[in-house]
N, C-alpha and C positions, 0 to 999 in steps of 0.2 A: 844795660842793653843799649846798643848803638843803632839808632834809627836812621840808616842811610847816610851816615856822616862819613866823609872821606878821611881816611887816616893819613899819617905822614908819608906813607909809601904810595899814596894816591889810589888805593883800592877801596871801593865802596863796600861796606858791610850792610847787608840788607837783611832784616829779620824775616822769617818765614811765617806767614799767617796760617795757624794750625786749626783755628775753629772761629766761627761766627755764631753767636748764640744770643738768647734773650732779646730777639728782635720784636719790636711791637710798634704799632701806630700810637702816637700820643696826640695827634690832631690830624685833620683831614690833609694837611700839607706837611706833616713832620712825622718822623719815626726815630727810634733809637735802637741800638744794638751793642753787644759787647764782642770785642775781637781779642783773641788770644795769640800772641806772637811768641816765637821761639828763636833764640839767637843760634845761627848755624855754627858758631865757634864755641860758645860756652855751654849751650844747651839751656840757658836761663830762659824762664818763661815770664811774660808780662801780659797783664790784661788791661785793656782800655775800653771805656764806655764812650760812645759817640751819640750825639743827637744831631739830626740833619733836618733843615727846613727848606722847603721850596719857596723860592723868592717870586714876587710878582712877574719878574722878567723871564722866569722859567729856569733860572740857575738854582743849584742846590748849595746851601750854605751850612758848613759844620758850625753849629751854634754853641755846642758844649763838648768838650773833650776832657775826660777824667781818667786818670791812671790809678789803678788799684794797687 
């Protein structure tokens, strides 16, 4: 699956997010969720798990990204 990478003919291929599931708080300042992507060209489906933590300055940091 191509995640927003520009191809030789300079057209970007962006996957479609079809589902966000399994969201849960793992700490007062952190949560996790699973996102399902689908390629508009091939129909290929991919899932990725994310963990996000709020930093002391107020920004959100993706601390873990795992592909299934």
